[in-house]
N, C-alpha and C positions, 0 to 999 in steps of 0.2 A: 556453622554459619548460613544455614536459610536462617534461621531465627532471627540470628544479629541483623540481614537484609532486609527481613520483612518487612519493615516501615518503609522502606525505598522503593520496594517491589510495590506494595501496595500503593503510594504515591504516584507510581507511573501509571499503574492501573487506573488513574482518576482523569477527569478530562481535562485538566492542566497537564500533568505529565505526557500525556498522548500528544497533546498538541507539540509541548517539548523537543519530543522524542520525533514526531516524523515530520516536526516544520524545520528539526535541524537537520534531516534527510535529504530535503527536497532544499535548503538552502544549501549546502553542501555540492547538490547537487549543480545547483543554477550559479555556482562559481567556477563549476567546471572538476570539481572532485567528487569521487562515487561515494556518497553518502550514506548508504548501506555499510560500506566496507568501513567506514569511523565509525558508524551509532551503532550497528547492531552487536558487534564484541562488548562495548557497555552495557548491554541489555539482554545478554544472548542466556545469563541464569535465570533471569525473570521471563524469557520466552520459553525456557525449557518447565520450568517450574509452573506457571500458567498453564501450560498445554496438558502438564500432568494431572494438575486440578481439577480443570476442567474433565477430562476423562475420567477422570476418580468421582467427582460428583453426578456425572453424568450415568455412569456405571451403576452408581448406588440410586438410583432414581432421583437424583435432584436437580436442581438447575445449575448449570453450568455458566458460571458471571465472569470467570476472566477475560478480560479485552487483550490485552497485549502479548499475542501470540503471531507465531509465523504466518499461519492461517489467515488471520486478522490482515497481516501486512499484505500477502502475495493476492487474495482473493478479495477484499474489501476496500483497503486502502488506494492501493496503486493500480488504478484499471490500465494497463497496458504500459507498465513500468512506473518506476518512482516519479512526483511528481501528476501520477492520474491523468496522463498524457495522450488516453487514447480518443477522449471526445476532440481534442484540438486534431489531431491528425486526421479524424473524418469531417473535419470541418474545412482543413486546407484542403484533402484531396480530391474531396466530391465538388466542390464550386467553380472547380480550376476550370475556365473554358479556354486559355492560351495552350496551345499544342506543345512549345516547345518547356514551358512552365509545367506542366502536367507530371506528377510520378502517380503511377499507377497506383490506384487504389488497392489491389491485390499485395502489392509487393511491403508497403507499409501496415496494414492489418495482420498481414502472414505474421512478421513480426511481432508487432504489439499483441495483437487480440489473442492470436494463439500463443505466443510465447512471451509474453511480458518482455522483450527488449527492446527499449526505446533509445538507447544510445545513437543510431542513426540517425533519427529524428528530431533528437536533442541539439548535436552537432550541426545537422545538416539543414535544419529549418532556417535558420537555427532558433534555440530556445534557450541555450546557457547564454548567460550574459544580456540577453534581452529585457529592456527595462519593462517592455509593452505585457511580456508573460510573467514578471516578478509574483505581483500577488495571484493570480491564479494557480501557478505552481507551485507556490508556498501552500496557499489554503486549501485548495482542492483535497490534499490529501486531510489535514483536517477536519475538513469538513466530514472527510467520508467516513473516518476512523470514531469523529462524535454521532455519526449517523446510526453506526454500528452499535455505538454504546449507549444511545437511546432505546434502541430495538431490544438488545440485551434487557436493559435495567427497567424499562415501561412496557414492551410488548410481549417479553414473555421468551423470548426466542434464545436458545442456547449458543455458548462462543464455541470456537473452533475445538473439536478435539481430536483432530487428528492434523498432522503435517504431511502435506504432499510436495513434491517439486515443486520449486517457486517455476517453471516452465509448464505447469500441468495446464491446460485450458481450464479456466474457473467457471464456464458455461454450460449448463447441462445439456442442452439443446446441441452440443457435438458429440456427445458421449453415444 
């Protein structure tokens, strides 16, 4: 079966395939449907195979080149949750000068920065169905995955070789 689906897996790991996958996740979320719950079942076999391939290559002393893994999704593509909304959260919370409109920064950052949970912000800001946020919400994850692919393809960085829970903080300064 893996041999049969290998061309599809290879296409999904290219720039266009990655853009379609992560753009679809964000687009589903933008209209109010949990994007990863819709897209991940379709790509789960590729996620597991790529992670295994990367780990085997790394253990053999070779370059781990596969991009489409859950580690990439959780720690490189979706900073702060689907749509890469961490930066938007910081931009909204920090400059707020009106006391009644101020949402404490620590409340948002605890959910997003530490746990990658952005539903309170998606529906509370609101970002869902807000035309102002459409372009950055869709294209920030695509730009993030493409940057990761550039780092792996051209700068020699290895792809992800382990799968950690999605709520694991991905920033080393917190360990």
